[in-house]
All heavy atoms as TSV, in Angstrom:
chain	resi	resn	atom	element	x	y	z
A	1	MET	N	N	60.014	-0.200	78.346
A	1	MET	CA	C	59.563	0.181	77.033
A	1	MET	C	C	59.596	1.710	76.869
A	1	MET	O	O	59.934	2.205	75.886
A	1	MET	CB	C	58.124	-0.336	76.779
A	1	MET	CG	C	57.708	-0.114	75.356
A	1	MET	SD	S	58.507	-1.181	74.265
A	1	MET	CE	C	57.821	-0.848	72.770
A	2	ARG	N	N	59.266	2.411	77.930
A	2	ARG	CA	C	59.278	3.852	77.866
A	2	ARG	C	C	60.748	4.404	77.688
A	2	ARG	O	O	60.881	5.417	77.025
A	2	ARG	CB	C	58.587	4.451	79.161
A	2	ARG	CG	C	57.109	4.227	79.168
A	2	ARG	CD	C	56.476	5.006	80.330
A	2	ARG	NE	N	55.095	4.705	80.415
A	2	ARG	CZ	C	54.235	5.463	80.890
A	2	ARG	NH1	N	54.594	6.616	81.449
A	2	ARG	NH2	N	52.921	5.186	80.902
A	3	GLU	N	N	61.616	3.703	78.380
A	3	GLU	CA	C	63.051	4.155	78.210
A	3	GLU	C	C	63.507	3.986	76.822
A	3	GLU	O	O	64.349	4.742	76.329
A	3	GLU	CB	C	63.981	3.327	79.224
A	3	GLU	CG	C	63.648	3.580	80.640
A	3	GLU	CD	C	62.544	2.731	81.244
A	3	GLU	OE1	O	62.277	1.615	80.572
A	3	GLU	OE2	O	61.999	3.065	82.200
A	4	ILE	N	N	63.089	2.876	76.167
A	4	ILE	CA	C	63.544	2.641	74.730
A	4	ILE	C	C	63.015	3.754	73.830
A	4	ILE	O	O	63.708	4.256	73.025
A	4	ILE	CB	C	63.070	1.256	74.283
A	4	ILE	CG1	C	63.807	0.168	75.139
A	4	ILE	CG2	C	63.374	1.129	72.799
A	4	ILE	CD1	C	63.250	-1.180	74.942
A	5	LEU	N	N	61.804	4.146	74.060
A	5	LEU	CA	C	60.986	5.018	73.109
A	5	LEU	C	C	61.336	6.474	73.519
A	5	LEU	O	O	60.999	7.374	72.735
A	5	LEU	CB	C	59.589	4.782	73.088
A	5	LEU	CG	C	59.082	3.457	72.313
A	5	LEU	CD1	C	57.627	3.302	72.453
A	5	LEU	CD2	C	59.578	3.361	70.926
A	6	ALA	N	N	61.973	6.667	74.674
A	6	ALA	CA	C	62.129	8.074	75.131
A	6	ALA	C	C	63.229	8.743	74.295
A	6	ALA	O	O	63.204	9.996	74.165
A	6	ALA	CB	C	62.492	8.123	76.566
A	7	ASP	N	N	64.152	7.998	73.825
A	7	ASP	CA	C	65.286	8.622	73.047
A	7	ASP	C	C	65.103	8.735	71.541
A	7	ASP	O	O	65.945	9.216	70.899
A	7	ASP	CB	C	66.531	7.757	73.391
A	7	ASP	CG	C	66.950	7.836	74.762
A	7	ASP	OD1	O	66.541	8.800	75.489
A	7	ASP	OD2	O	67.640	6.877	75.263
A	8	VAL	N	N	64.003	8.225	71.031
A	8	VAL	CA	C	63.836	8.291	69.528
A	8	VAL	C	C	62.989	9.471	69.182
A	8	VAL	O	O	62.199	10.062	69.968
A	8	VAL	CB	C	63.107	7.013	69.101
A	8	VAL	CG1	C	63.996	5.841	69.293
A	8	VAL	CG2	C	61.735	6.844	69.656
A	9	PRO	N	N	63.175	9.982	67.974
A	9	PRO	CA	C	62.334	11.142	67.483
A	9	PRO	C	C	60.872	10.856	67.399
A	9	PRO	O	O	60.490	9.639	67.321
A	9	PRO	CB	C	62.932	11.468	66.117
A	9	PRO	CG	C	64.177	10.766	66.075
A	9	PRO	CD	C	64.196	9.662	67.023
A	10	TRP	N	N	60.088	11.900	67.406
A	10	TRP	CA	C	58.597	11.625	67.323
A	10	TRP	C	C	58.183	10.841	66.126
A	10	TRP	O	O	57.200	10.118	66.203
A	10	TRP	CB	C	57.893	12.979	67.478
A	10	TRP	CG	C	58.039	13.909	66.244
A	10	TRP	CD1	C	59.063	14.820	66.078
A	10	TRP	CD2	C	57.317	13.842	65.075
A	10	TRP	NE1	N	58.923	15.392	64.734
A	10	TRP	CE2	C	57.842	14.757	64.155
A	10	TRP	CE3	C	56.178	13.123	64.645
A	10	TRP	CZ2	C	57.325	15.001	62.909
A	10	TRP	CZ3	C	55.702	13.286	63.373
A	10	TRP	CH2	C	56.235	14.263	62.491
A	11	TRP	N	N	58.850	11.133	64.956
A	11	TRP	CA	C	58.382	10.513	63.751
A	11	TRP	C	C	58.586	8.987	63.734
A	11	TRP	O	O	57.907	8.267	63.091
A	11	TRP	CB	C	59.045	11.200	62.502
A	11	TRP	CG	C	60.487	11.104	62.495
A	11	TRP	CD1	C	61.374	11.983	62.985
A	11	TRP	CD2	C	61.249	10.035	61.957
A	11	TRP	NE1	N	62.715	11.563	62.838
A	11	TRP	CE2	C	62.633	10.392	62.174
A	11	TRP	CE3	C	60.934	8.848	61.372
A	11	TRP	CZ2	C	63.678	9.552	61.708
A	11	TRP	CZ3	C	61.986	8.033	60.866
A	11	TRP	CH2	C	63.387	8.347	61.065
A	12	VAL	N	N	59.500	8.559	64.547
A	12	VAL	CA	C	59.800	7.164	64.659
A	12	VAL	C	C	58.652	6.484	65.384
A	12	VAL	O	O	58.081	5.429	65.062
A	12	VAL	CB	C	61.083	6.816	65.416
A	12	VAL	CG1	C	61.265	5.291	65.689
A	12	VAL	CG2	C	62.334	7.353	64.522
A	13	LYS	N	N	58.168	7.164	66.498
A	13	LYS	CA	C	57.072	6.610	67.334
A	13	LYS	C	C	55.720	6.663	66.594
A	13	LYS	O	O	55.000	5.663	66.608
A	13	LYS	CB	C	56.951	7.398	68.634
A	13	LYS	CG	C	58.028	7.169	69.677
A	13	LYS	CD	C	57.692	7.872	70.964
A	13	LYS	CE	C	58.481	9.068	71.080
A	13	LYS	NZ	N	58.404	9.696	72.436
A	14	TRP	N	N	55.475	7.768	65.860
A	14	TRP	CA	C	54.114	7.936	65.366
A	14	TRP	C	C	54.014	7.742	63.804
A	14	TRP	O	O	52.888	7.639	63.353
A	14	TRP	CB	C	53.666	9.394	65.643
A	14	TRP	CG	C	53.678	9.735	67.121
A	14	TRP	CD1	C	54.537	10.476	67.771
A	14	TRP	CD2	C	52.747	9.129	68.027
A	14	TRP	NE1	N	54.199	10.392	69.133
A	14	TRP	CE2	C	53.116	9.651	69.319
A	14	TRP	CE3	C	51.652	8.314	67.995
A	14	TRP	CZ2	C	52.443	9.343	70.464
A	14	TRP	CZ3	C	50.900	7.987	69.059
A	14	TRP	CH2	C	51.321	8.530	70.324
A	15	VAL	N	N	55.156	7.454	63.125
A	15	VAL	CA	C	55.041	7.149	61.733
A	15	VAL	C	C	55.740	5.842	61.355
A	15	VAL	O	O	55.119	4.955	60.871
A	15	VAL	CB	C	55.722	8.329	60.880
A	15	VAL	CG1	C	55.692	8.003	59.395
A	15	VAL	CG2	C	55.032	9.598	61.171
A	16	ALA	N	N	57.007	5.710	61.747
A	16	ALA	CA	C	57.723	4.527	61.349
A	16	ALA	C	C	57.262	3.203	61.959
A	16	ALA	O	O	57.056	2.224	61.333
A	16	ALA	CB	C	59.280	4.745	61.615
A	17	ILE	N	N	56.962	3.275	63.324
A	17	ILE	CA	C	56.508	1.947	63.955
A	17	ILE	C	C	55.132	1.571	63.449
A	17	ILE	O	O	54.991	0.326	63.149
A	17	ILE	CB	C	56.594	2.239	65.483
A	17	ILE	CG1	C	58.092	2.361	65.883
A	17	ILE	CG2	C	55.974	1.033	66.147
A	17	ILE	CD1	C	58.320	2.651	67.384
A	18	PRO	N	N	54.162	2.503	63.312
A	18	PRO	CA	C	52.854	2.007	62.733
A	18	PRO	C	C	53.061	1.515	61.330
A	18	PRO	O	O	52.333	0.549	60.963
A	18	PRO	CB	C	52.000	3.208	62.754
A	18	PRO	CG	C	52.576	4.051	63.973
A	18	PRO	CD	C	54.030	3.783	63.887
A	19	VAL	N	N	53.862	2.111	60.534
A	19	VAL	CA	C	54.053	1.629	59.144
A	19	VAL	C	C	54.722	0.239	59.108
A	19	VAL	O	O	54.227	-0.613	58.375
A	19	VAL	CB	C	54.911	2.702	58.337
A	19	VAL	CG1	C	55.389	1.984	56.976
A	19	VAL	CG2	C	54.185	3.962	58.026
A	20	ILE	N	N	55.704	0.030	59.996
A	20	ILE	CA	C	56.266	-1.290	60.022
A	20	ILE	C	C	55.210	-2.362	60.543
A	20	ILE	O	O	55.180	-3.463	60.046
A	20	ILE	CB	C	57.438	-1.250	60.987
A	20	ILE	CG1	C	58.646	-0.489	60.371
A	20	ILE	CG2	C	57.984	-2.718	61.330
A	20	ILE	CD1	C	59.781	-0.175	61.317
A	21	ALA	N	N	54.387	-1.905	61.464
A	21	ALA	CA	C	53.308	-2.858	61.996
A	21	ALA	C	C	52.342	-3.161	60.864
A	21	ALA	O	O	51.971	-4.333	60.697
A	21	ALA	CB	C	52.597	-2.213	63.137
A	22	LEU	N	N	52.039	-2.238	60.033
A	22	LEU	CA	C	51.043	-2.492	58.878
A	22	LEU	C	C	51.686	-3.365	57.878
A	22	LEU	O	O	51.000	-4.174	57.304
A	22	LEU	CB	C	50.630	-1.123	58.320
A	22	LEU	CG	C	49.556	-0.383	59.052
A	22	LEU	CD1	C	49.274	0.936	58.399
A	22	LEU	CD2	C	48.313	-1.220	59.128
A	23	VAL	N	N	52.969	-3.241	57.596
A	23	VAL	CA	C	53.653	-4.003	56.641
A	23	VAL	C	C	53.730	-5.448	57.156
A	23	VAL	O	O	53.480	-6.417	56.395
A	23	VAL	CB	C	55.113	-3.487	56.352
A	23	VAL	CG1	C	55.923	-4.462	55.544
A	23	VAL	CG2	C	54.985	-2.080	55.599
A	24	VAL	N	N	54.039	-5.626	58.456
A	24	VAL	CA	C	54.220	-6.970	59.016
A	24	VAL	C	C	52.892	-7.675	59.134
A	24	VAL	O	O	52.686	-8.820	58.762
A	24	VAL	CB	C	55.006	-6.894	60.357
A	24	VAL	CG1	C	54.959	-8.232	60.984
A	24	VAL	CG2	C	56.369	-6.469	60.113
A	25	PHE	N	N	51.877	-6.995	59.731
A	25	PHE	CA	C	50.589	-7.595	59.956
A	25	PHE	C	C	49.509	-7.242	58.996
A	25	PHE	O	O	48.319	-7.605	59.156
A	25	PHE	CB	C	50.130	-7.135	61.420
A	25	PHE	CG	C	51.045	-7.636	62.480
A	25	PHE	CD1	C	51.872	-6.732	63.218
A	25	PHE	CD2	C	51.114	-8.970	62.841
A	25	PHE	CE1	C	52.682	-7.163	64.213
A	25	PHE	CE2	C	51.981	-9.415	63.870
A	25	PHE	CZ	C	52.766	-8.483	64.462
A	26	GLY	N	N	49.808	-6.453	57.960
A	26	GLY	CA	C	48.813	-6.058	57.001
A	26	GLY	C	C	48.106	-7.232	56.307
A	26	GLY	O	O	46.878	-7.143	56.123
A	27	GLY	N	N	48.878	-8.174	55.882
A	27	GLY	CA	C	48.242	-9.311	55.149
A	27	GLY	C	C	47.293	-10.099	56.153
A	27	GLY	O	O	46.223	-10.495	55.692
A	28	PHE	N	N	47.727	-10.242	57.361
A	28	PHE	CA	C	46.847	-10.906	58.310
A	28	PHE	C	C	45.574	-10.113	58.540
A	28	PHE	O	O	44.511	-10.651	58.612
A	28	PHE	CB	C	47.563	-11.122	59.591
A	28	PHE	CG	C	46.718	-11.612	60.695
A	28	PHE	CD1	C	46.245	-12.916	60.749
A	28	PHE	CD2	C	46.321	-10.750	61.794
A	28	PHE	CE1	C	45.396	-13.329	61.716
A	28	PHE	CE2	C	45.614	-11.199	62.807
A	28	PHE	CZ	C	45.111	-12.529	62.803
A	29	LEU	N	N	45.727	-8.784	58.705
A	29	LEU	CA	C	44.496	-8.000	58.908
A	29	LEU	C	C	43.624	-8.045	57.800
A	29	LEU	O	O	42.356	-8.080	57.879
A	29	LEU	CB	C	44.959	-6.574	59.240
A	29	LEU	CG	C	45.701	-6.310	60.641
A	29	LEU	CD1	C	46.146	-4.922	60.800
A	29	LEU	CD2	C	44.898	-6.733	61.826
A	30	LEU	N	N	44.130	-7.915	56.518
A	30	LEU	CA	C	43.311	-7.970	55.370
A	30	LEU	C	C	42.688	-9.284	55.221
A	30	LEU	O	O	41.425	-9.394	54.848
A	30	LEU	CB	C	44.136	-7.637	54.107
A	30	LEU	CG	C	44.480	-6.149	53.919
A	30	LEU	CD1	C	45.338	-5.989	52.668
A	30	LEU	CD2	C	43.256	-5.319	53.785
A	31	SER	N	N	43.282	-10.373	55.538
A	31	SER	CA	C	42.618	-11.699	55.422
A	31	SER	C	C	41.576	-11.844	56.541
A	31	SER	O	O	40.518	-12.464	56.205
A	31	SER	CB	C	43.694	-12.767	55.473
A	31	SER	OG	O	44.286	-12.876	56.794
A	32	LEU	N	N	41.810	-11.321	57.703
A	32	LEU	CA	C	40.803	-11.386	58.694
A	32	LEU	C	C	39.546	-10.594	58.319
A	32	LEU	O	O	38.416	-11.015	58.477
A	32	LEU	CB	C	41.388	-10.876	60.035
A	32	LEU	CG	C	40.476	-10.921	61.204
A	32	LEU	CD1	C	40.076	-12.305	61.588
A	32	LEU	CD2	C	41.160	-10.224	62.418
A	33	LEU	N	N	39.779	-9.365	57.777
A	33	LEU	CA	C	38.710	-8.480	57.334
A	33	LEU	C	C	37.914	-9.131	56.198
A	33	LEU	O	O	36.688	-9.126	56.112
A	33	LEU	CB	C	39.249	-7.137	56.888
A	33	LEU	CG	C	38.176	-6.055	56.525
A	33	LEU	CD1	C	37.305	-5.825	57.597
A	33	LEU	CD2	C	38.896	-4.891	55.964
A	34	GLY	N	N	38.647	-9.795	55.282
A	34	GLY	CA	C	38.049	-10.567	54.118
A	34	GLY	C	C	37.170	-11.689	54.641
A	34	GLY	O	O	36.053	-11.908	54.201
A	35	PHE	N	N	37.686	-12.369	55.664
A	35	PHE	CA	C	36.872	-13.500	56.179
A	35	PHE	C	C	35.627	-12.984	56.891
A	35	PHE	O	O	34.600	-13.571	56.675
A	35	PHE	CB	C	37.757	-14.275	57.254
A	35	PHE	CG	C	37.035	-15.344	57.996
A	35	PHE	CD1	C	36.658	-16.487	57.397
A	35	PHE	CD2	C	36.616	-15.050	59.375
A	35	PHE	CE1	C	35.943	-17.497	58.116
A	35	PHE	CE2	C	35.909	-16.013	59.922
A	35	PHE	CZ	C	35.520	-17.177	59.375
A	36	LEU	N	N	35.669	-11.916	57.559
A	36	LEU	CA	C	34.546	-11.405	58.295
A	36	LEU	C	C	33.479	-10.895	57.349
A	36	LEU	O	O	32.298	-11.042	57.495
A	36	LEU	CB	C	34.945	-10.171	59.308
A	36	LEU	CG	C	35.682	-10.635	60.479
A	36	LEU	CD1	C	36.173	-9.458	61.226
A	36	LEU	CD2	C	34.922	-11.612	61.325
A	37	VAL	N	N	33.940	-10.222	56.208
A	37	VAL	CA	C	33.028	-9.724	55.192
A	37	VAL	C	C	32.344	-10.954	54.471
A	37	VAL	O	O	31.190	-10.990	54.224
A	37	VAL	CB	C	33.777	-8.892	54.155
A	37	VAL	CG1	C	32.909	-8.570	52.890
A	37	VAL	CG2	C	34.104	-7.572	54.857
A	38	HIS	N	N	33.078	-12.023	54.186
A	38	HIS	CA	C	32.599	-13.211	53.530
A	38	HIS	C	C	31.682	-13.872	54.527
A	38	HIS	O	O	30.537	-14.341	54.029
A	38	HIS	CB	C	33.726	-14.180	53.305
A	38	HIS	CG	C	33.364	-15.409	52.611
A	38	HIS	ND1	N	33.047	-15.411	51.209
A	38	HIS	CD2	C	33.265	-16.723	53.021
A	38	HIS	CE1	C	32.719	-16.667	50.930
A	38	HIS	NE2	N	32.806	-17.412	51.904
A	39	LEU	N	N	31.930	-13.939	55.783
A	39	LEU	CA	C	30.967	-14.580	56.735
A	39	LEU	C	C	29.660	-13.732	56.822
A	39	LEU	O	O	28.566	-14.311	56.870
A	39	LEU	CB	C	31.590	-14.657	58.103
A	39	LEU	CG	C	30.825	-15.409	59.164
A	39	LEU	CD1	C	30.627	-16.867	58.782
A	39	LEU	CD2	C	31.551	-15.258	60.469
A	40	LEU	N	N	29.770	-12.474	56.912
A	40	LEU	CA	C	28.571	-11.659	56.915
A	40	LEU	C	C	27.753	-11.817	55.639
A	40	LEU	O	O	26.594	-11.925	55.678
A	40	LEU	CB	C	28.976	-10.146	57.057
A	40	LEU	CG	C	27.781	-9.118	57.054
A	40	LEU	CD1	C	26.947	-9.388	58.233
A	40	LEU	CD2	C	28.392	-7.678	57.070
A	41	PHE	N	N	28.386	-11.948	54.459
A	41	PHE	CA	C	27.596	-12.109	53.215
A	41	PHE	C	C	26.906	-13.431	53.262
A	41	PHE	O	O	25.788	-13.538	52.847
A	41	PHE	CB	C	28.596	-12.085	52.018
A	41	PHE	CG	C	27.991	-12.439	50.710
A	41	PHE	CD1	C	27.106	-11.571	50.124
A	41	PHE	CD2	C	28.176	-13.701	50.197
A	41	PHE	CE1	C	26.552	-11.879	48.851
A	41	PHE	CE2	C	27.549	-14.021	49.036
A	41	PHE	CZ	C	26.737	-13.130	48.412
A	42	LYS	N	N	27.603	-14.482	53.768
A	42	LYS	CA	C	26.926	-15.808	53.828
A	42	LYS	C	C	25.700	-15.805	54.749
A	42	LYS	O	O	24.652	-16.373	54.536
A	42	LYS	CB	C	27.964	-16.863	54.371
A	42	LYS	CG	C	28.996	-17.226	53.344
A	42	LYS	CD	C	28.458	-18.014	52.210
A	42	LYS	CE	C	29.647	-18.491	51.392
A	42	LYS	NZ	N	29.248	-19.400	50.321
A	43	VAL	N	N	25.863	-15.104	55.907
A	43	VAL	CA	C	24.740	-14.966	56.857
A	43	VAL	C	C	23.586	-14.214	56.242
A	43	VAL	O	O	22.410	-14.731	56.336
A	43	VAL	CB	C	25.208	-14.311	58.178
A	43	VAL	CG1	C	24.029	-14.033	59.074
A	43	VAL	CG2	C	26.129	-15.252	58.969
A	44	LEU	N	N	23.859	-13.156	55.610
A	44	LEU	CA	C	22.750	-12.351	54.985
A	44	LEU	C	C	22.132	-13.145	53.789
A	44	LEU	O	O	20.959	-13.184	53.685
A	44	LEU	CB	C	23.345	-11.023	54.401
A	44	LEU	CG	C	23.704	-10.008	55.474
A	44	LEU	CD1	C	24.303	-8.761	54.859
A	44	LEU	CD2	C	22.546	-9.649	56.297
A	45	LEU	N	N	22.940	-13.910	52.953
A	45	LEU	CA	C	22.404	-14.788	51.958
A	45	LEU	C	C	21.467	-15.884	52.581
A	45	LEU	O	O	20.394	-16.100	52.046
A	45	LEU	CB	C	23.599	-15.404	51.167
A	45	LEU	CG	C	23.083	-16.296	49.992
A	45	LEU	CD1	C	22.408	-15.438	48.937
A	45	LEU	CD2	C	24.313	-16.914	49.442
A	46	PHE	N	N	21.913	-16.446	53.638
A	46	PHE	CA	C	21.095	-17.510	54.321
A	46	PHE	C	C	19.779	-16.910	54.814
A	46	PHE	O	O	18.760	-17.510	54.584
A	46	PHE	CB	C	21.927	-18.097	55.485
A	46	PHE	CG	C	21.132	-19.069	56.304
A	46	PHE	CD1	C	20.888	-20.354	55.838
A	46	PHE	CD2	C	20.627	-18.760	57.596
A	46	PHE	CE1	C	20.146	-21.245	56.604
A	46	PHE	CE2	C	19.854	-19.612	58.296
A	46	PHE	CZ	C	19.670	-20.914	57.746
A	47	VAL	N	N	19.849	-15.714	55.422
A	47	VAL	CA	C	18.603	-15.184	55.928
A	47	VAL	C	C	17.638	-14.743	54.726
A	47	VAL	O	O	16.400	-15.042	54.904
A	47	VAL	CB	C	18.900	-13.869	56.781
A	47	VAL	CG1	C	17.654	-13.057	57.047
A	47	VAL	CG2	C	19.579	-14.235	58.050
A	48	ALA	N	N	18.240	-14.276	53.637
A	48	ALA	CA	C	17.363	-13.930	52.584
A	48	ALA	C	C	16.652	-15.227	51.898
A	48	ALA	O	O	15.550	-15.194	51.548
A	48	ALA	CB	C	18.158	-13.188	51.476
A	49	LEU	N	N	17.510	-16.269	51.794
A	49	LEU	CA	C	16.957	-17.529	51.179
A	49	LEU	C	C	15.856	-18.113	52.032
A	49	LEU	O	O	14.913	-18.633	51.656
A	49	LEU	CB	C	18.079	-18.532	51.003
A	49	LEU	CG	C	19.003	-18.155	49.786
A	49	LEU	CD1	C	20.213	-19.155	49.693
A	49	LEU	CD2	C	18.282	-18.109	48.484
A	50	VAL	N	N	16.087	-18.156	53.361
A	50	VAL	CA	C	15.112	-18.721	54.235
A	50	VAL	C	C	13.858	-17.840	54.319
A	50	VAL	O	O	12.730	-18.361	54.240
A	50	VAL	CB	C	15.690	-18.841	55.724
A	50	VAL	CG1	C	14.588	-19.182	56.708
A	50	VAL	CG2	C	16.747	-19.888	55.799
A	51	GLY	N	N	14.078	-16.538	54.295
A	51	GLY	CA	C	12.852	-15.656	54.191
A	51	GLY	C	C	12.136	-15.880	52.852
A	51	GLY	O	O	10.881	-15.854	52.872
A	52	GLY	N	N	12.755	-15.933	51.811
A	52	GLY	CA	C	12.151	-16.247	50.456
A	52	GLY	C	C	11.394	-17.496	50.481
A	52	GLY	O	O	10.283	-17.606	49.935
A	53	LEU	N	N	12.078	-18.578	51.023
A	53	LEU	CA	C	11.442	-19.891	51.123
A	53	LEU	C	C	10.090	-19.813	51.940
A	53	LEU	O	O	9.080	-20.289	51.532
A	53	LEU	CB	C	12.322	-20.924	51.716
A	53	LEU	CG	C	11.848	-22.333	51.883
A	53	LEU	CD1	C	11.541	-22.954	50.552
A	53	LEU	CD2	C	12.787	-23.172	52.687
A	54	ILE	N	N	10.083	-19.201	53.093
A	54	ILE	CA	C	8.962	-19.048	53.909
A	54	ILE	C	C	7.837	-18.273	53.213
A	54	ILE	O	O	6.697	-18.651	53.162
A	54	ILE	CB	C	9.340	-18.439	55.291
A	54	ILE	CG1	C	10.157	-19.426	56.125
A	54	ILE	CG2	C	8.073	-17.971	56.048
A	54	ILE	CD1	C	10.738	-18.815	57.370
A	55	PHE	N	N	8.307	-17.216	52.591
A	55	PHE	CA	C	7.278	-16.387	51.757
A	55	PHE	C	C	6.584	-17.253	50.676
A	55	PHE	O	O	5.419	-17.247	50.471
A	55	PHE	CB	C	7.977	-15.254	51.084
A	55	PHE	CG	C	7.129	-14.420	50.165
A	55	PHE	CD1	C	6.156	-13.560	50.666
A	55	PHE	CD2	C	7.244	-14.522	48.835
A	55	PHE	CE1	C	5.362	-12.831	49.777
A	55	PHE	CE2	C	6.487	-13.837	47.936
A	55	PHE	CZ	C	5.485	-12.994	48.462
A	56	LEU	N	N	7.409	-18.067	49.921
A	56	LEU	CA	C	6.806	-18.879	48.786
A	56	LEU	C	C	5.969	-19.981	49.438
A	56	LEU	O	O	4.884	-20.243	48.798
A	56	LEU	CB	C	7.980	-19.456	47.999
A	56	LEU	CG	C	8.737	-18.484	47.105
A	56	LEU	CD1	C	9.939	-19.231	46.376
A	56	LEU	CD2	C	7.793	-17.952	46.021
A	57	VAL	N	N	6.368	-20.570	50.502
A	57	VAL	CA	C	5.540	-21.663	51.093
A	57	VAL	C	C	4.211	-21.103	51.534
A	57	VAL	O	O	3.170	-21.708	51.263
A	57	VAL	CB	C	6.284	-22.428	52.222
A	57	VAL	CG1	C	5.403	-23.222	53.019
A	57	VAL	CG2	C	7.475	-23.190	51.625
A	58	ARG	N	N	4.178	-19.993	52.186
A	58	ARG	CA	C	2.977	-19.329	52.613
A	58	ARG	C	C	2.130	-18.942	51.455
A	58	ARG	O	O	0.899	-19.000	51.557
A	58	ARG	CB	C	3.254	-18.205	53.592
A	58	ARG	CG	C	3.766	-18.643	54.921
A	58	ARG	CD	C	3.855	-17.494	55.879
A	58	ARG	NE	N	4.282	-18.011	57.194
A	58	ARG	CZ	C	4.421	-17.241	58.165
A	58	ARG	NH1	N	4.222	-15.845	58.082
A	58	ARG	NH2	N	4.813	-17.670	59.431
A	59	LYS	N	N	2.686	-18.434	50.411
A	59	LYS	CA	C	1.986	-17.881	49.300
A	59	LYS	C	C	1.274	-19.023	48.497
A	59	LYS	O	O	0.113	-18.973	48.157
A	59	LYS	CB	C	2.856	-17.228	48.357
A	59	LYS	CG	C	2.154	-16.555	47.135
A	59	LYS	CD	C	3.150	-15.791	46.210
A	59	LYS	CE	C	2.378	-15.251	45.087
A	59	LYS	NZ	N	3.234	-14.416	44.280
A	60	PHE	N	N	1.964	-20.154	48.333
A	60	PHE	CA	C	1.529	-21.293	47.450
A	60	PHE	C	C	0.647	-22.295	48.241
A	60	PHE	O	O	-0.002	-23.175	47.644
A	60	PHE	CB	C	2.505	-21.949	46.693
A	60	PHE	CG	C	3.114	-21.013	45.573
A	60	PHE	CD1	C	4.354	-20.582	45.640
A	60	PHE	CD2	C	2.301	-20.709	44.540
A	60	PHE	CE1	C	4.816	-19.764	44.657
A	60	PHE	CE2	C	2.703	-19.831	43.513
A	60	PHE	CZ	C	3.985	-19.409	43.563
A	61	THR	N	N	0.764	-22.293	49.509
A	61	THR	CA	C	-0.027	-23.267	50.304
A	61	THR	C	C	-1.335	-22.666	50.815
A	61	THR	O	O	-2.163	-23.460	51.435
A	61	THR	CB	C	0.767	-23.790	51.520
A	61	THR	OG1	O	1.048	-22.717	52.344
A	61	THR	CG2	C	1.939	-24.559	51.127
A	62	GLY	N	N	-1.647	-21.434	50.537
A	62	GLY	CA	C	-2.877	-20.916	50.917
A	62	GLY	C	C	-2.980	-20.800	52.483
A	62	GLY	O	O	-3.838	-21.386	53.070
A	63	HIS	N	N	-1.974	-20.184	53.073
A	63	HIS	CA	C	-1.827	-20.164	54.586
A	63	HIS	C	C	-3.124	-19.672	55.252
A	63	HIS	O	O	-3.573	-20.220	56.299
A	63	HIS	CB	C	-0.701	-19.295	54.962
A	63	HIS	CG	C	-0.487	-19.251	56.447
A	63	HIS	ND1	N	-0.069	-20.269	57.175
A	63	HIS	CD2	C	-0.656	-18.187	57.312
A	63	HIS	CE1	C	0.016	-19.951	58.463
A	63	HIS	NE2	N	-0.337	-18.654	58.568
A	64	SER	N	N	-3.814	-18.668	54.657
A	64	SER	CA	C	-5.007	-18.100	55.441
A	64	SER	C	C	-6.274	-19.020	55.242
A	64	SER	O	O	-7.099	-19.011	56.126
A	64	SER	CB	C	-5.346	-16.766	54.857
A	64	SER	OG	O	-5.577	-16.857	53.479
A	65	SER	N	N	-6.335	-19.859	54.164
A	65	SER	CA	C	-7.420	-20.691	54.005
A	65	SER	C	C	-7.148	-22.137	54.402
A	65	SER	O	O	-7.866	-23.088	54.041
A	65	SER	CB	C	-7.892	-20.696	52.521
A	65	SER	OG	O	-6.860	-21.290	51.742
A	66	SER	N	N	-6.149	-22.374	55.209
A	66	SER	CA	C	-5.790	-23.699	55.697
A	66	SER	C	C	-6.773	-24.213	56.684
A	66	SER	O	O	-7.147	-23.494	57.658
A	66	SER	CB	C	-4.430	-23.592	56.251
A	66	SER	OG	O	-4.132	-24.809	56.931
A	67	SER	N	N	-7.256	-25.413	56.457
A	67	SER	CA	C	-8.262	-26.060	57.454
A	67	SER	C	C	-7.509	-26.643	58.603
A	67	SER	O	O	-8.025	-26.664	59.703
A	67	SER	CB	C	-9.053	-27.020	56.692
A	67	SER	OG	O	-8.287	-28.081	56.209
A	68	SER	N	N	-6.291	-27.146	58.370
A	68	SER	CA	C	-5.602	-27.712	59.432
A	68	SER	C	C	-4.824	-26.617	60.258
A	68	SER	O	O	-4.219	-25.804	59.668
A	68	SER	CB	C	-4.602	-28.750	58.964
A	68	SER	OG	O	-3.600	-28.160	58.168
A	69	ASP	N	N	-4.955	-26.699	61.502
A	69	ASP	CA	C	-4.330	-25.606	62.313
A	69	ASP	C	C	-2.929	-26.108	62.807
A	69	ASP	O	O	-2.690	-26.358	63.981
A	69	ASP	CB	C	-5.218	-25.317	63.627
A	69	ASP	CG	C	-4.887	-23.975	64.169
A	69	ASP	OD1	O	-4.267	-23.154	63.481
A	69	ASP	OD2	O	-5.274	-23.770	65.338
A	70	GLY	N	N	-1.984	-26.072	61.846
A	70	GLY	CA	C	-0.715	-26.548	62.132
A	70	GLY	C	C	0.313	-25.531	62.480
A	70	GLY	O	O	1.315	-25.272	61.899
A	71	LYS	N	N	-0.038	-24.765	63.553
A	71	LYS	CA	C	0.874	-23.769	64.149
A	71	LYS	C	C	2.025	-24.325	64.734
A	71	LYS	O	O	1.900	-25.355	65.491
A	71	LYS	CB	C	0.050	-22.771	64.945
A	71	LYS	CG	C	-0.940	-21.946	64.240
A	71	LYS	CD	C	-1.597	-21.047	65.130
A	71	LYS	CE	C	-2.726	-20.225	64.383
A	71	LYS	NZ	N	-3.405	-19.339	65.274
A	72	TRP	N	N	3.186	-23.667	64.559
A	72	TRP	CA	C	4.408	-24.181	65.249
A	72	TRP	C	C	4.426	-23.591	66.584
A	72	TRP	O	O	4.987	-23.012	67.245
A	72	TRP	CB	C	5.634	-23.841	64.459
A	72	TRP	CG	C	5.595	-24.570	63.156
A	72	TRP	CD1	C	4.593	-25.218	62.493
A	72	TRP	CD2	C	6.685	-24.657	62.196
A	72	TRP	NE1	N	4.894	-25.676	61.331
A	72	TRP	CE2	C	6.222	-25.464	61.114
A	72	TRP	CE3	C	7.985	-24.274	62.248
A	72	TRP	CZ2	C	7.004	-25.749	60.008
A	72	TRP	CZ3	C	8.734	-24.573	61.166
A	72	TRP	CH2	C	8.334	-25.378	60.100
């Protein structure tokens, strides 16, 4: 590989090859990044909903005045 790249100008190594790689793999990279952002959003939404549910259950069931000691 070094012999192949030794004879080409610097702009081919540092400009043209990365641009070609971005054109070829750009759609894949963007879809992967979109999937990761979507997954992170779903995880944060899940955590917020579970936290809200726990807050509401504790608020409306009178957690501090509970006579039954139902600790988990």
